[in-house]
C-alpha positions in Angstrom: -31.0 -83.6 -61.4 -31.3 -84.9 -64.9 -28.4 -84.9 -67.5 -28.6 -85.0 -71.2 -26.6 -83.9 -74.3 -28.1 -81.6 -76.9 -26.5 -80.0 -80.0 -26.4 -76.4 -81.4 -24.7 -76.8 -84.8 -22.4 -74.0 -85.9 -23.1 -74.7 -89.6 -26.2 -75.9 -91.4 -27.0 -79.5 -90.7 -26.8 -80.6 -94.4 -23.2 -79.1 -94.6 -22.2 -80.9 -91.5 -23.6 -84.2 -92.8 -21.6 -83.6 -96.0 -18.4 -82.9 -94.1 -19.0 -86.0 -92.0 -19.3 -88.2 -95.1 -16.2 -86.7 -96.6 -14.3 -87.3 -93.3 -15.4 -90.9 -93.1 -14.3 -91.4 -96.7 -10.9 -89.9 -96.0 -10.4 -92.1 -92.9 -11.4 -95.2 -94.9 -8.9 -94.3 -97.6 -6.1 -93.8 -95.0 -6.9 -97.1 -93.4 -7.0 -98.9 -96.7 -3.5 -97.5 -97.6 -2.3 -98.4 -94.1 -1.0 -94.9 -93.6 0.8 -94.0 -90.4 -1.2 -92.0 -88.0 -4.6 -92.9 -89.6 -6.3 -93.4 -86.2 -4.8 -90.1 -84.9 -6.1 -88.3 -88.0 -9.5 -90.0 -87.5 -9.6 -88.7 -83.9 -8.6 -85.2 -85.1 -11.3 -85.1 -87.8 -13.9 -86.5 -85.3 -12.9 -83.8 -82.8 -13.3 -81.1 -85.5 -16.7 -82.3 -86.7 -17.8 -82.7 -83.1 -16.8 -79.1 -82.4 -18.8 -78.0 -85.4 -21.9 -79.9 -84.1 -21.3 -77.9 -80.8 -22.5 -80.5 -78.2 -24.0 -79.0 -75.0 -24.4 -80.7 -71.7 -27.9 -80.0 -70.4 -28.7 -80.2 -66.7 -32.4 -80.1 -65.7 -33.9 -79.5 -62.3 -37.2 -81.5 -62.4 -40.1 -81.7 -60.0 -42.1 -85.0 -60.2 -45.8 -84.6 -60.7 -48.4 -87.0 -59.3 -50.4 -89.4 -61.5 -54.1 -88.7 -61.6 -56.7 -91.4 -61.5 -60.3 -90.4 -62.3 -63.2 -92.3 -60.8 -66.7 -91.7 -62.4 -69.6 -92.6 -60.1 -72.9 -93.3 -62.0 -75.7 -91.5 -60.2 -78.3 -92.0 -62.8 -81.9 -93.2 -61.9 -81.1 -96.8 -62.8 -78.5 -96.9 -60.1 -81.2 -96.4 -57.5 -82.6 -99.9 -58.2 -82.2 -102.8 -55.9 -79.0 -102.4 -53.8 -76.9 -100.7 -56.4 -76.5 -97.5 -54.4 -75.2 -99.4 -51.4 -73.0 -101.4 -53.6 -71.5 -98.3 -55.2 -70.8 -96.7 -51.8 -69.0 -99.9 -50.8 -67.0 -99.9 -54.0 -66.0 -96.2 -53.4 -64.9 -97.0 -49.9 -62.8 -99.9 -51.0 -61.2 -97.9 -53.8 -60.3 -95.1 -51.4 -58.5 -97.6 -49.2 -56.6 -99.1 -52.1 -55.7 -95.8 -53.8 -54.3 -94.5 -50.5 -51.6 -97.2 -50.5 -50.3 -96.1 -53.9 -47.6 -93.3 -53.7 -47.6 -90.3 -56.0 -51.3 -90.8 -57.0 -54.1 -88.2 -56.9 -57.7 -89.2 -57.2 -60.4 -87.1 -58.8 -64.0 -88.2 -58.1 -66.6 -87.3 -60.7 -70.4 -87.6 -60.3 -72.0 -88.5 -63.6 -75.4 -89.4 -65.0 -77.3 -86.9 -62.8 -80.6 -85.9 -64.7 -80.9 -82.3 -65.7 -82.9 -80.1 -68.1 -79.9 -79.5 -70.3 -78.5 -83.0 -70.4 -79.4 -85.3 -73.3 -81.5 -88.4 -72.6 -79.8 -91.4 -71.2 -76.7 -92.0 -69.0 -73.9 -89.9 -70.5 -70.9 -90.7 -68.3 -68.3 -89.9 -70.9 -69.8 -86.4 -71.3 -69.3 -85.9 -67.6 -65.8 -87.3 -67.8 -64.8 -84.8 -70.6 -66.0 -82.0 -68.4 -63.8 -83.2 -65.6 -60.8 -83.4 -68.0 -60.8 -79.7 -68.7 -58.4 -78.9 -65.8 -56.3 -82.1 -66.0 -53.3 -82.6 -68.4 -53.7 -85.7 -70.6 -50.1 -86.8 -69.9 -50.8 -87.1 -66.1 -53.9 -89.4 -66.4 -53.0 -92.8 -65.1 -56.4 -94.3 -65.8 -60.2 -94.0 -65.5 -62.5 -96.2 -63.4 -66.2 -96.1 -64.0 -68.5 -97.4 -61.3 -71.8 -98.1 -63.1 -74.4 -100.7 -64.0 -73.0 -100.7 -67.5 -76.0 -99.0 -69.1 -74.0 -96.1 -70.6 -75.3 -94.4 -73.7 -72.4 -92.2 -74.9 -69.5 -94.8 -75.1 -66.9 -93.6 -77.7 -66.5 -95.7 -80.8 -62.7 -95.6 -80.6 -60.0 -95.0 -78.0 -58.7 -92.0 -80.0 -61.9 -90.1 -79.2 -61.0 -90.1 -75.5 -58.2 -87.6 -75.8 -55.8 -89.4 -73.5 -53.6 -92.6 -73.5 -54.6 -94.5 -70.4 -56.7 -97.6 -69.5 -60.4 -97.4 -69.0 -61.8 -99.8 -66.4 -65.4 -100.5 -65.3 -66.6 -101.8 -62.0 -70.1 -103.1 -62.4 -72.9 -102.8 -59.9 -75.9 -105.1 -60.0 -75.8 -108.8 -60.9 -75.1 -110.6 -64.2 -78.4 -112.6 -64.1 -81.0 -109.9 -63.5 -84.5 -110.2 -65.0 -86.7 -107.4 -66.2 -89.6 -106.7 -68.6 -90.4 -103.5 -70.3 -92.6 -101.9 -73.0 -91.0 -100.8 -76.2 -92.9 -98.3 -78.4 -92.1 -99.3 -82.0 -94.4 -96.8 -83.8 -96.5 -94.0 -82.4 -98.3 -91.1 -84.0 -97.2 -87.5 -83.2 -100.4 -86.0 -84.4 -103.8 -87.0 -85.8 -107.0 -85.5 -87.2 -109.7 -84.9 -84.7 -112.4 -87.5 -84.9 -110.2 -90.1 -86.4 -107.9 -92.8 -85.0 -104.3 -93.7 -85.3 -102.4 -96.9 -84.5 -99.8 -97.5 -81.9 -97.4 -100.4 -82.2 -95.7 -101.8 -79.1 -93.9 -104.9 -78.0 -92.9 -106.4 -74.7 -89.2 -107.0 -74.3 -87.6 -109.3 -71.8 -84.0 -109.4 -70.4 -82.9 -112.4 -68.5 -85.2 -115.4 -67.8 -88.6 -115.1 -66.2 -89.9 -117.7 -63.7 -91.3 -120.6 -65.7 -94.9 -119.8 -64.6 -94.7 -116.4 -66.3 -92.5 -117.1 -69.3 -93.7 -116.2 -72.8 -97.0 -114.4 -71.9 -97.7 -110.8 -70.9 -100.8 -108.7 -70.1 -101.2 -105.1 -71.2 -103.7 -102.6 -69.8 -104.7 -99.7 -72.1 -106.1 -96.5 -70.7 -107.7 -93.9 -72.9 -109.2 -90.5 -72.1 -112.9 -90.8 -71.2 -113.0 -94.6 -72.0 -112.9 -97.7 -69.7 -109.7 -99.6 -69.4 -108.9 -102.3 -72.0 -106.9 -105.5 -71.3 -104.7 -107.0 -74.1 -103.0 -110.4 -73.9 -99.8 -110.8 -75.9 -96.5 -112.7 -76.1 -92.9 -111.6 -75.5 -91.3 -109.9 -78.6 -94.6 -109.9 -80.5 -95.7 -106.6 -82.0 -99.1 -105.5 -80.8 -101.3 -102.8 -82.5 -103.4 -100.6 -80.3 -106.0 -98.1 -81.5 -105.6 -94.5 -80.5 -108.6 -92.3 -81.0 -108.1 -88.5 -81.3 -111.2 -87.0 -79.7 -110.1 -83.4 -79.4 -107.6 -80.8 -80.5 -104.5 -80.4 -78.3 -102.7 -83.2 -76.5 -104.4 -86.7 -76.6 -102.8 -89.3 -74.3 -103.0 -93.1 -74.2 -101.3 -95.0 -71.4 -100.2 -98.7 -71.8 -99.2 -100.6 -68.7 -97.5 -103.9 -68.5 -98.7 -106.2 -65.7 -95.7 -106.9 -63.5 -94.5 -110.4 -62.8 -92.5 -111.8 -59.8 -88.8 -111.3 -60.0 -88.7 -108.2 -62.1 -85.9 -105.7 -61.3 -88.2 -102.8 -61.5 -91.7 -101.8 -62.7 -90.7 -98.2 -63.5 -90.4 -99.2 -67.2 -93.7 -101.2 -67.3 -95.5 -98.1 -68.6 -95.5 -96.3 -71.9 -97.4 -93.1 -72.6 -98.1 -91.9 -76.1 -99.1 -88.3 -76.6 -100.4 -87.2 -80.0 -101.4 -83.7 -81.0 -105.0 -83.5 -82.2 -105.3 -81.2 -85.2 -108.3 -80.3 -87.4 -108.5 -80.6 -91.1 -108.2 -77.3 -92.8 -110.6 -74.8 -91.3 -113.2 -73.5 -93.7 -114.0 -69.8 -93.5 -116.7 -68.0 -95.4 -116.0 -64.2 -95.8 -118.8 -62.0 -97.1 -117.8 -58.4 -97.9 -120.4 -55.8 -98.4 -119.8 -52.4 -100.0 -116.1 -52.2 -101.0 -114.0 -50.0 -98.7 -110.2 -49.3 -98.2 -109.8 -52.1 -95.7 -111.7 -54.8 -97.6 -108.6 -57.0 -98.2 -107.4 -56.9 -94.6 -109.4 -60.0 -93.6 -108.8 -61.7 -96.9 -105.0 -61.3 -96.8 -104.9 -62.4 -93.1 -106.9 -65.6 -93.7 -105.1 -66.4 -97.0 -101.8 -66.3 -95.3 -102.9 -69.0 -92.8 -102.1 -72.4 -94.3 -104.6 -74.1 -92.0 -107.5 -72.1 -93.4 -109.5 -72.7 -96.6 -111.1 -69.4 -97.5 -114.3 -68.8 -99.5 -114.7 -65.0 -100.2 -117.5 -63.1 -101.8 -117.8 -59.4 -102.3 -121.2 -57.9 -103.0 -120.5 -55.6 -105.9 -124.0 -55.4 -107.4 -126.8 -55.4 -105.0 -130.4 -55.9 -106.3 -131.3 -52.2 -106.2 -128.4 -51.4 -108.5 -130.0 -51.4 -112.0 -128.3 -49.6 -114.9 -129.8 -51.5 -117.8 -126.7 -53.7 -118.5 -127.8 -57.1 -119.7 -127.0 -59.9 -117.3 -125.1 -61.9 -119.9 -122.7 -59.0 -120.4 -121.7 -58.8 -116.7 -118.4 -60.5 -115.6 -119.7 -61.1 -112.1 -120.4 -64.4 -110.3 -123.9 -64.7 -109.0 -123.9 -65.0 -105.2 -124.8 -68.6 -104.4 -127.0 -67.8 -101.4 -129.0 -71.0 -101.3 -125.9 -73.3 -101.7 -123.9 -71.4 -99.0 -126.5 -70.6 -96.4 -128.8 -73.5 -96.7 -127.0 -76.6 -98.1 -123.4 -76.2 -97.0 -123.6 -73.8 -94.1 -122.7 -76.4 -91.5 -119.5 -77.2 -93.4 -118.0 -73.9 -92.4 -116.1 -73.3 -89.2 -116.4 -69.5 -89.3 -118.6 -67.0 -91.1 -117.5 -63.4 -91.3 -119.6 -60.4 -92.4 -117.3 -57.5 -93.3 -119.3 -54.2 -93.5 -122.3 -56.1 -94.7 -125.8 -54.5 -94.8 -129.1 -56.2 -95.3 -130.0 -55.2 -98.9 -132.2 -58.1 -99.8 -129.4 -60.3 -101.1 -130.0 -62.8 -98.3 -133.5 -63.9 -97.6 -134.6 -63.7 -94.0 -134.7 -67.5 -94.0 -130.9 -67.6 -94.5 -130.3 -65.3 -91.5 -132.3 -67.8 -89.5 -130.1 -70.6 -90.8 -127.0 -68.7 -89.6 -128.6 -68.3 -86.1 -129.2 -72.0 -85.9 -125.7 -72.7 -87.2 -124.4 -70.8 -84.2 -126.8 -72.0 -81.6 -127.3 -75.6 -82.4 -124.3 -76.6 -84.5 -121.5 -74.8 -82.6 -120.7 -72.5 -85.5 -118.8 -69.2 -85.2 -119.9 -65.8 -86.4 -117.9 -62.6 -86.7 -119.4 -59.2 -87.5 -116.7 -56.7 -88.6 -118.9 -53.6 -88.7 -118.6 -49.9 -89.3 -121.2 -47.3 -89.8 -123.2 -50.0 -91.7 -124.1 -51.5 -88.3 -125.8 -48.3 -87.2 -127.7 -47.7 -90.5 -131.4 -48.6 -91.2 -130.1 -51.6 -93.1 -128.1 -52.9 -90.2 -127.6 -56.7 -90.0 -128.9 -56.5 -86.5 -132.4 -55.8 -88.0 -132.7 -59.4 -89.2 -133.4 -62.8 -87.6 -129.7 -62.8 -86.7 -130.3 -60.4 -83.9 -130.9 -63.1 -81.2 -127.3 -64.3 -81.5 -125.7 -60.8 -81.6 -124.4 -59.6 -78.3 -125.2 -55.8 -78.7 -127.8 -53.8 -80.6 -126.7 -50.5 -82.3 -127.9 -47.2 -80.9 -127.9 -45.7 -84.4 -125.1 -43.3 -83.5 -121.7 -43.3 -85.3 -118.7 -41.9 -83.4 -116.4 -40.2 -85.8 -113.4 -39.0 -83.9 -109.8 -40.0 -83.4 -109.3 -42.6 -80.7 -107.0 -45.4 -79.6 -108.3 -48.9 -78.9 -107.8 -49.9 -75.3 -107.8 -53.3 -73.6 -110.5 -53.5 -70.8 -109.9 -55.3 -67.5 -111.7 -58.3 -68.9 -109.5 -58.0 -72.0 -106.4 -58.2 -69.9 -107.5 -61.7 -68.8 -108.8 -62.9 -72.2 -106.2 -64.7 -74.4 -107.5 -62.9 -77.5 -106.4 -59.4 -76.2 -104.0 -60.3 -73.4 -100.4 -59.1 -73.9 -101.1 -57.5 -77.3 -97.8 -55.9 -78.5 -97.8 -52.2 -77.6 -100.1 -52.6 -74.6 -98.6 -52.7 -71.1 -101.4 -52.8 -68.5 -99.2 -51.7 -65.7 -97.7 -48.8 -67.6 -101.1 -47.7 -68.9 -102.6 -47.8 -65.4 -99.7 -45.9 -63.8 -98.5 -43.3 -66.3 -99.4 -43.5 -70.0 -103.1 -42.8 -70.7 -103.1 -44.6 -74.0 -101.3 -47.6 -75.6 -98.6 -47.0 -78.2 -100.5 -48.2 -81.3 -102.1 -45.9 -83.9 -105.5 -44.2 -83.9 -108.8 -45.2 -85.4 -111.4 -42.7 -86.6 -114.9 -44.4 -86.7 -116.9 -46.6 -84.5 -120.6 -47.6 -84.2 -122.1 -47.1 -80.8 -123.7 -50.3 -79.3 -125.4 -51.3 -76.0 -123.8 -54.5 -74.8 -126.4 -57.1 -73.6 -124.3 -60.2 -73.4 -120.7 -61.4 -73.7 -117.6 -59.7 -72.5 -116.2 -56.3 -73.7 -112.5 -57.0 -74.2 -111.6 -53.7 -76.0 -113.1 -50.2 -75.8 -112.8 -47.3 -78.2 -114.2 -43.8 -78.6 -115.7 -42.4 -75.4 -114.9 -45.8 -73.8 -117.7 -47.4 -75.8 -117.5 -51.2 -76.6 -115.1 -51.8 -79.5 -114.8 -55.7 -79.4 -117.3 -58.0 -77.7 -116.9 -61.7 -77.4 -119.8 -64.0 -76.6 -120.7 -67.7 -76.4 -124.1 -68.3 -77.7 -125.6 -71.8 -77.4 -123.0 -74.2 -78.7 -121.3 -71.5 -80.9 -119.4 -68.3 -80.5 -120.0 -64.7 -81.7 -117.7 -61.7 -82.0 -118.7 -58.1 -82.7 -116.0 -55.6 -83.8 -117.7 -52.2 -84.0 -115.1 -50.4 -86.1 -114.0 -51.0 -89.7 -110.7 -49.2 -89.2 -108.4 -52.1 -88.3 -106.9 -51.7 -91.7 -105.2 -48.5 -90.5 -103.0 -50.7 -88.3 -102.2 -53.0 -91.3 -101.1 -50.0 -93.4 -98.9 -48.7 -90.6 -100.8 -45.4 -90.2 -99.9 -43.4 -87.2 -97.4 -46.1 -86.2 -99.7 -49.0 -87.0 -100.7 -51.7 -84.5 -100.9 -55.4 -83.8 -103.6 -56.1 -86.4 -102.2 -59.5 -87.3 -102.1 -60.7 -83.6 -105.5 -59.3 -82.8 -107.4 -60.5 -85.9 -105.7 -63.9 -86.0 -106.3 -64.6 -82.3 -109.9 -63.4 -82.8 -110.6 -65.7 -85.7 -108.9 -68.7 -84.0 -110.8 -68.2 -80.8 -114.0 -68.2 -82.7 -112.9 -71.5 -84.3 -112.3 -72.9 -80.8 -108.5 -73.0 -80.7 -107.6 -74.7 -77.4 -104.7 -72.3 -76.6 -107.0 -69.3 -76.8 -109.7 -70.6 -74.5 -110.4 -68.2 -71.7 -111.8 -70.9 -69.4 -109.2 -73.7 -69.5 -107.6 -76.3 -67.2 -104.0 -77.3 -68.1 -102.0 -80.0 -66.4 -98.3 -80.9 -67.0 -95.9 -83.1 -65.2 -92.1 -83.2 -64.7 -91.1 -86.4 -63.0 -93.5 -86.8 -60.1 -94.2 -83.1 -59.8 -97.6 -82.2 -61.2 -98.3 -78.6 -62.2 -102.0 -77.4 -62.6 -102.9 -74.2 -64.3 -106.4 -72.7 -64.4 -107.3 -69.9 -66.7 -110.5 -68.0 -66.0 -112.3 -64.7 -66.5 -113.7 -64.9 -63.0 -112.2 -63.2 -60.0 -111.9 -66.4 -58.1 -111.6 -70.1 -59.0 -112.7 -73.2 -57.1 -110.6 -76.3 -56.1 -109.7 -79.0 -58.6 -110.2 -82.7 -58.2 -107.3 -85.0 -59.1 -107.9 -88.7 -60.0 -104.7 -90.8 -59.7 -103.7 -94.0 -61.7 -104.6 -96.2 -58.7 -108.2 -94.9 -58.6 -107.7 -92.6 -55.6 -108.8 -89.0 -55.8 -108.0 -85.8 -53.9 -109.0 -82.1 -53.9 -106.4 -79.4 -54.5 -106.9 -75.7 -53.8 -105.0 -73.4 -56.3 -103.0 -70.5 -55.1 -105.3 -67.7 -53.8 -103.5 -65.0 -55.8 -103.2 -65.4 -59.6 -99.7 -65.5 -61.0 -100.9 -63.2 -63.7 -104.2 -61.7 -64.8 -106.7 -64.5 -65.2 -104.2 -67.3 -64.4 -103.9 -69.5 -61.2 -101.2 -72.1 -60.8 -100.2 -74.7 -58.3 -97.6 -77.5 -58.2 -97.9 -80.7 -56.1 -95.9 -83.9 -55.7 -97.5 -87.2 -56.5 -96.5 -90.6 -55.3 -97.3 -92.9 -58.2 -96.3 -92.6 -61.8 -99.1 -92.8 -64.3 -101.9 -90.9 -65.9 -103.6 -88.2 -63.8 -106.9 -86.7 -64.6 -107.9 -83.2 -63.3 -111.4 -81.9 -63.2 -113.0 -78.6 -62.1 -116.3 -76.7 -62.6 -116.3 -73.9 -65.2 -118.9 -71.3 -66.1 -120.0 -73.3 -69.1 -119.5 -76.9 -67.7 -116.9 -79.2 -66.4 -113.3 -78.6 -67.4 -110.8 -81.5 -67.6 -107.1 -82.1 -68.2 -104.8 -85.0 -68.2 -101.0 -85.3 -67.5 -98.5 -88.2 -67.4 -96.4 -88.2 -64.3 -93.4 -90.5 -64.1 -89.9 -91.1 -65.4 -88.5 -88.0 -67.0 -85.9 -89.9 -69.1 -87.5 -92.9 -70.9 -84.2 -93.9 -72.5 -82.6 -94.1 -69.0 -85.2 -96.6 -67.8 -85.7 -98.5 -71.0 -82.9 -100.9 -70.2 -82.0 -101.3 -66.6 -80.4 -104.7 -66.2 -76.7 -104.6 -65.5 -74.5 -105.5 -68.5 -70.8 -105.7 -69.4 -71.3 -105.5 -73.1 -71.5 -101.7 -73.6 -68.2 -100.8 -71.8 -66.2 -103.8 -73.0 -65.1 -102.4 -76.5 -63.6 -99.2 -75.0 -62.0 -101.2 -72.2 -60.4 -103.6 -74.7 -59.2 -100.8 -76.9 -57.4 -99.1 -74.0 -56.1 -102.2 -72.3 -58.5 -101.9 -69.4 -61.0 -104.4 -68.0 -64.7 -104.8 -67.0 -65.2 -106.4 -63.6 -68.3 -107.7 -61.9 -68.0 -106.7 -58.2 -69.2 -109.9 -56.7 -70.1 -110.4 -53.1 -67.4 -111.9 -50.9 -69.6 -114.9 -50.1 -73.1 -116.2 -50.8 -74.5 -114.8 -47.6 -72.7 -111.4 -47.9 -74.7 -108.2 -48.0 -74.5 -105.6 -50.7 -71.8 -103.8 -48.9 -69.5 -106.8 -48.6 -68.1 -107.0 -52.2 -64.9 -107.9 -53.9 -63.0 -105.2 -55.7 -60.0 -106.0 -57.9 -56.6 -105.1 -56.5 -54.9 -102.1 -58.1 -51.3 -102.0 -59.5 -49.2 -99.2 -60.9 -47.5 -100.1 -64.1 -45.2 -98.2 -66.4 -44.8 -99.9 -69.8 -47.4 -102.6 -70.1 -50.0 -102.9 -72.9 -52.4 -105.1 -71.0 -53.6 -103.2 -67.9 -56.1 -105.7 -66.5 -56.3 -109.3 -65.6 -58.1 -111.8 -63.3 -58.7 -110.1 -60.0 -56.5 -107.0 -60.8 -56.5 -103.7 -62.7 -53.6 -101.5 -63.6 -52.9 -97.8 -63.7 -50.3 -96.3 -66.0 -47.3 -94.6 -64.3 -47.0 -91.5 -66.5 -43.7 -90.3 -64.8 -44.8 -86.8 -65.5 -42.6 -83.9 -64.2 -42.3 -80.1 -64.2 -39.0 -78.5 -65.2 -38.0 -75.9 -62.7 -34.6 -74.9 -64.2 -32.1 -75.7 -67.0 -28.3 -75.3 -67.0 -26.5 -75.6 -70.4 -22.7 -76.3 -70.6 -20.9 -76.3 -74.0 -18.6 -79.3 -74.3 -16.2 -77.7 -77.0 -15.5 -74.1 -75.9 -12.8 -71.6 -76.3 -9.0 -72.2 -76.0 -9.3 -75.7 -74.5 -11.2 -77.1 -77.5 -8.7 -75.4 -79.9 -5.7 -76.7 -78.0 -7.0 -80.3 -78.0 -7.7 -80.1 -81.7 -4.2 -78.7 -82.5 -2.6 -81.3 -80.3 -4.3 -84.1 -82.2 -3.2 -82.6 -85.5 0.4 -82.1 -84.3 0.4 -85.7 -83.0 -0.7 -87.0 -86.3 2.1 -85.0 -88.1 4.7 -86.3 -85.7 3.5 -89.8 -86.2 3.8 -89.6 -90.0 7.3 -88.1 -89.8 8.8 -91.1 -88.2 
């Protein structure tokens, strides 16, 4: 039971206050005049005003609620070092024993700092604490105890941010005099131009004191792709610049390893891996359009919309045989710079496109020979976007360019409505794989054609080399991709791709197809049909092999310690043209994977190791990060020292625990306090008015009559 008095005024409170002031003034005046019955009148007025305030006796039936103490156990990777895990288990066991002796106290154990894909980097114990507070009322929290090494990365800046008023204590694992070295990456490039180099800036940091023999000096080993290891001598806290070459597009990796010294807490943070994306300078494309046609601007618009492409475009509006007597100086046309483009600067281009181009004598035969050498010897790319021009007597195939073209024309032009289809090889090739509107399973089972629009003209060819990735009318080759010498060639035998761009008959994925096609020709790594990809998550290494073949061979893995092993990929591809396998590796470091491909050796590199670099950047136990929040809440930070010099990690000393109700300081030497919140749940309330009915009126009249009687004497 709990008793209290509450009020339910019969008049507005300001009116009651005014009457009270008036009554007090009247009583003072009576007392000053020494009137008879002044005290009885004062009692009568007090009873009257008290009745107007309507006091009520409140009786509550309360149920006491237990206090709640929350213990957050740090399960982050740094807690696995040395004997910290055993130490934490010993602390938990001791806390359970001490908490069990405190009446009316519930304990909530929270596991924090567990790495996950969605968690931010570092040890975020307060984030885990907030999640645990969702089902706990703030006025029941007696205190929070963290069991951690002190390396917490989300400590609130103020106690108000906690959302509760209770002490925060920390029991530290580890030792106050731990020694460790690590590599700090101060500056690292995120990308670089292929063929150039960027600088990495690193420094060796030291916590604690190294043995005298190793103080001050450090040795770094630098590993680069395809180069021998390099050794660099440096000093502690001195910035070191390391050259990072960018030999290829895609991910380029440099690994820097710090030589361990005796007494280090861990060597897991003695490695730093810098990955930079290799990008090319703007790709230069030469587009030569022949006779103007409705789809002439399709290629131009596509390439101009790509910020990574510098386009040079010429349209042949006036071939040599077109003579109408107009003087040359009156023509507003630019002379086609054939010698400059196809002799002097041809090797500066990454891709040459002939769009409906016929051999009309504009280019000398020597220039076609230059283009063939540009493809074969210099690794250039050539695209022929043809139509009926490819089957004409002036076909570009009837030039010295023929040896690099994958298919000669038959001379026949197929003029009929048809829908482009992806061939079995095309379902594996990145250029045509998963084109929007094409579902290989649906086409094979039910629908005879894809959902995109029709084309109406195609030149018939006889493929001699390369891979047919799309077919058209009468299942004849529509798109052929070929590797020739060091370069690449593509032949598109229809000039009706512009119908997709205009949305005719529903349109089609012209942007996806033409952009992939041009970037494959310019050797975009993501579009390679023969590719080896390696990635790592922690110590799990995933290997992916893309190939146009029906089967792929094993891959060879070279580990950071110099050992090697063979791995056989899954027998069944996970999707068309893709094989994948995942393996567990033992050592962190740079892994190199090699395998044989149709055109030579394929390689890939991956960095296996710590998933959370922030977590392992600082691993020595510290009391500095948790001290501000402990001081702000009245809590304390305690080193859980061994009970004796010879004691094991499980024989530790944990502060005694006291329950306190109204103290501001909740921690001291050898003890920590929890706040007794005295929380309760109200089960019922009984209200009894103190001035009610006839009894209150009789008492009031009696006092007034007594005052009248006293004055009459």
